[in-house]
Phi, psi and omega in degrees: 000127186265175187297319178302321184284331178289313186298320178295314178307311182300318181302307178295321175304321179296320179296318184291318184277339184230066186302144180091341179268155176259127179310139178273086176208151177304128187295126169243165179305321185295322192276356176304317185288317179303313181302315180293313177293330168304318187277345183254348186296133183080351180253336173176170185241128181289141180258126179236164184206133182290133172062025196300316185276356187268322187195164178212195178293337189222018180198163177203131172059053172245120188301129176084000175266165187176122185296329174302315183288323181295335181266322190252343177095009176208161179283157170290159179286339184234143178242118182263143183221156183247127176266349185310121181113333177305325184287348170251025172065022186284148175289328176232157186276184191288359169255022185062019177265123182301139178297326178300327183281322179297316174305308184295320183289321171302305181300317179298304181307316173301311182306323182281354178103012180268173177253133180251137180231139189244128167259167178212111179251081188297154163278145181295130173296344179287313187214005182062019174295156181282171176299334182275059170232087190286349179254001180278119181288115184229309194303319186297333179276349183263333187277164184318124184096347180284166187278350176241024180305315182292323172297327182288324175297330174293327179299313183297327172304321181284320178300318177305313183300316179299305184291334180284336182282359174278104181233150170278181186294347177259002181087010181272153179289141183271123178292158182200168168252134174245133192233078179265162169049058178273167180053038182291346177291338185278185184237015182257346171253162187280000168259012185272189192288334178284339198240347182198169178264158177308324179295320177293317179302310180313308184297323176296308183298309180294326179289322177308308190278325180293325181286319177298313186284312182277316182266339178248353170076026180277060181296342184280359192260132164260158186239130173244138175253126183213088166300167172273191201274010183270069172202153180232359181220159179299325177299322176293318180300331189260012182312316186251014186290123192274347174134152185298325191284346177250355184239137180242337179226133171250141183206193177206161173252136183201107168251325185300311181299330181289344183272350185272149171295128190054029181293339184298331174301322181286318173306313176304310179305317179288327177288332177295329177288314180297320179289320178293326175295315183292325181283327168296330185259359183072031183251173173265157179234151188201154173257094197288343178203127165196186174148175178246109190295124182059027171038054183287351177248116186287353183242008178320316190287312182279331187263331185251292187297325179292326176302314178299309189290338178269358169315144188297321180282316184295326184286339177278324195246339186280138184267323183205161165230146185235117169265160184284182194267171180254091178247111179302343179273340186239295185191165176219155188231351174233132185288156177253168180303132180097338174298151184295338184265355187301315182294327179289324178288319173299315180296321176300317180296342191265352175300146184289341178267002179252121190251117170262184195304313187291326182298308184298313176300316181300324187272349190241017182286000000 
């Protein structure tokens, strides 16, 4: 274990054991997010939304717009973005969002005091197939010793260039959360259970983070581990876990359980496992992706999501929850003005333990 790992472990330990205090350490870019989430832990859960500043149900690329803001009066505290396509030198990502816009909006969100988080669904360097090819054998060729390992490093170089260009007005690197290789317990991605082994996923995850941090110097990056909901024990949850030294946040994605009768109880049970794991390892915990597609339940926010987040353990321990995007051509996960669920979402956002941007900034000044 190196000095960085020891120091980092002490920082997170202080956050877990002394909620609301700021770690006594010379500030680095990386630790800004840790410090802020340390201040809000047990006081509230940050609310996030994917692509929130880029487009919504009735608009696109209008400065200052946000479906969350249109309904609640404030922006989310976290902004989610997707990097898939950057590794192929594409101008837009796999959701057709221009990378120039992502860069500009990431910088704007940071300037307002929010946290940015990035997912990455890369195209395979072997044959350019999308991530959603769950039976394609790719991972074993990308990890160290694999036949396409060098090509994978080139992909990571391009990811690194983009992330390193995220600077504030003073030229300082903007901190962010990186969440690669998620939902590896599902069968829909080529890093999922049908196409590779847990050991191969661990190797892929570990190499990705070590390369970006050690070779490319991305010290401003925190890393999230987030399987889908296919686990019932801590041992199952950790099946693909790459190691304490490369993970900062442990979370889970869960859409499925919310769609089942009384499924909120299963969400709570699984988040308890995530939280227990986080506390034992000195990490932060999160519900890293969730939502109700097209918000078909007009009371989903106050009756289901709120029910989960108000659980006595979850309300004290969870750092953030992230809803997926609003794309009028595909699906949406947050209501827009005039939608039957808009008032319910607004009521949800006004709960004391749900932190939108102004709430978060006020607690972390």
